C-alpha positions in Angstrom: 132.9 96.0 85.6 134.3 99.5 84.8 134.3 102.0 87.7 131.7 104.2 85.9 129.3 101.2 85.4 129.8 100.2 89.0 129.0 103.6 90.3 125.9 103.7 88.1 124.7 100.4 89.5 125.3 101.5 93.0 123.3 104.7 92.4 120.6 102.7 90.7 120.2 100.4 93.7 120.3 103.3 96.2 117.5 105.0 94.3 115.5 101.7 94.2 115.8 101.3 97.9 114.7 104.9 98.5 111.8 104.3 96.2 110.7 101.2 98.2 111.1 103.2 101.5 108.9 105.9 100.2 106.3 103.4 99.0 106.0 102.1 102.6 105.6 105.8 103.7 102.7 106.1 101.2 101.2 102.9 102.6 101.5 104.3 106.2 99.8 107.5 105.1 97.0 105.6 103.4 96.5 103.3 106.3 96.3 106.2 108.7 93.8 108.0 106.5 91.6 104.9 106.4 91.7 104.5 110.2 90.8 108.2 110.7 88.0 108.1 108.2 86.3 105.2 109.9 86.8 106.7 113.3 85.4 110.0 112.1 82.3 108.1 110.9 81.9 106.1 114.1 82.4 109.1 116.4 80.7 111.8 114.3 84.1 113.6 114.2 83.9 116.3 111.5 87.3 117.6 112.3 88.9 114.2 111.7 86.9 113.8 108.5 88.1 117.1 107.2 91.7 116.1 107.9 91.3 113.0 105.8 89.8 114.9 102.9 92.5 117.6 103.1 95.3 115.1 103.4 94.4 113.4 100.1 96.6 115.9 98.2 99.7 114.7 100.0 98.8 111.1 99.1 98.2 112.0 95.5 101.5 114.0 95.2 103.5 111.2 96.7 101.9 108.6 94.5 102.7 110.7 91.4 106.3 111.2 92.6 106.7 107.4 93.1 105.4 106.7 89.6 107.7 109.2 88.0 110.7 108.0 89.8 109.9 104.4 89.0 109.7 105.3 85.3 113.0 107.2 85.5 114.7 104.2 87.0 113.5 102.0 84.2 114.9 104.5 81.7 118.2 105.0 83.6 119.7 101.6 82.5 118.5 98.2 81.7 117.5 96.6 85.0 118.1 92.9 85.7 115.1 90.7 85.9 114.9 90.9 89.7 115.2 94.7 89.6 112.6 94.9 86.9 110.2 93.0 89.1 110.8 95.3 92.0 110.2 98.4 90.0 107.1 96.9 88.4 105.8 95.9 91.8 106.2 99.5 93.1 104.2 100.8 90.1 101.4 98.3 90.7 101.3 98.8 94.5 101.3 102.6 94.1 98.1 102.4 92.1 96.4 100.2 94.7 97.5 102.4 97.6 96.3 105.6 95.9 92.9 104.0 95.4 92.7 103.0 99.0 93.4 106.6 99.8 90.4 107.5 97.6 88.2 105.1 99.5 89.3 106.7 102.8 88.3 110.1 101.5 84.9 108.8 100.3 84.2 107.4 103.7 85.2 110.7 105.3 82.8 112.5 103.0 80.0 110.2 104.2 80.8 111.4 107.8 80.4 115.0 106.5 77.1 114.3 104.8 75.7 112.7 108.0 77.0 115.4 110.2 73.6 116.5 111.5 72.0 113.1 111.7 71.5 110.7 114.6 72.6 107.2 113.4 69.9 104.6 113.0 72.1 102.1 114.8 75.5 101.9 116.6 78.3 101.1 114.1 79.8 97.7 115.0 80.4 95.7 111.9 81.7 98.6 109.8 84.6 99.3 112.2 85.2 95.5 112.4 85.4 95.4 108.6 87.8 98.3 108.7 90.1 96.6 111.2 90.4 93.5 109.1 91.0 95.5 105.9 93.7 97.6 107.7 95.3 94.4 109.0 95.4 93.0 105.5 97.0 96.2 104.1 99.6 96.3 106.9 100.3 92.6 106.5 100.9 93.0 102.7 103.2 96.0 103.2 105.2 94.2 106.0 105.7 91.2 103.6 107.0 93.7 101.0 109.5 95.2 103.5 110.6 91.8 104.9 110.5 90.0 101.6 108.6 87.3 103.4 105.5 85.9 101.7 104.7 83.1 104.3 102.3 85.4 106.1 100.3 86.1 103.0 98.5 82.7 103.0 96.0 84.0 105.6 94.8 86.8 103.3 92.2 84.5 101.7 90.5 83.9 105.0 90.6 87.6 105.9 89.1 88.6 102.6 86.4 86.0 103.1 85.7 87.4 106.5 85.3 90.9 105.0 83.0 89.6 102.3 80.9 87.9 105.0 80.6 91.1 107.1 79.6 93.0 104.0 76.8 90.6 103.3 75.8 90.8 107.0 75.7 94.6 106.9 73.7 94.5 103.7 71.1 92.3 105.1 70.8 94.2 108.3 70.4 97.6 106.6 67.9 96.2 104.2 65.7 95.2 107.1 66.0 98.8 108.4 65.0 100.2 105.0 62.0 97.9 104.6 60.8 98.6 108.1 61.1 102.4 107.9 61.6 104.2 104.6 62.9 107.2 106.5 66.1 105.2 107.1 66.8 104.6 103.4 69.1 107.6 102.9 71.3 106.9 105.9 71.3 103.1 105.4 72.4 103.6 101.8 75.3 105.8 103.0 76.4 103.0 105.4 76.2 100.5 102.5 78.5 102.7 100.5 81.0 102.7 103.3 80.9 98.9 103.6 81.4 98.7 99.8 84.5 101.0 100.1 85.9 98.8 102.8 85.3 95.6 100.8 87.2 97.2 98.0 90.1 98.2 100.4 90.4 94.5 101.2 90.6 93.7 97.5 93.3 96.2 97.0 95.2 94.8 100.0 94.9 91.4 98.4 96.2 92.8 95.1 99.2 94.2 96.9 99.9 90.9 98.5 99.8 89.2 95.1 102.3 91.7 93.7 104.6 91.2 96.7 104.5 87.5 96.1 105.5 88.1 92.5 108.3 90.5 93.5 109.8 88.0 95.9 109.3 84.7 94.0 108.9 85.7 90.4 105.6 83.7 90.3 102.0 85.0 90.1 99.6 83.7 92.8 95.9 84.3 93.0 94.9 85.0 96.7 91.3 85.6 95.8 90.4 81.9 95.2 
């Protein structure tokens, strides 16, 4: 390989590694935003909710930067099949992470809307849902970093647990609304939060599927 081509390949792989490092940084930001959003709701913490909403610009800018750099790498030279999978995976994961960030913001906005209200019940299952969804997100990103897909098999069970908790929350809040119509507005807000968390788990599963593809070259449905 000529020296110029060798330098070009080295630069390409250096940029690709930096791209993947920044993708993990985006994942960390999003995971922190989700954690803060749920804690803000549980603790009536308006300052924390405001931080999540304000921080969304940072998440969006990094997501756009990652997308642009991924496309630039594709245009830089013809990547080999394995490199192409890596870049394509980054593009897919960025989309899922950005949407998780949006869900975190939406949960924080629920905190803001309920600022002056006493909750109709202590929040137990919603934080539990959030912990599982966060674990799924962290697990999928760790698999991406370590190129180890063995841990991803447990994602199905975790996703099922999130779905079970969502159904449980739905039934419980429905009882509240039927017993006292004055709880409808707040119960509906909590249902919205549970729905956001259910979607976060789905995005985490999507990321896991793309990691599996990046590592093995095969597509695997983890939602079965």
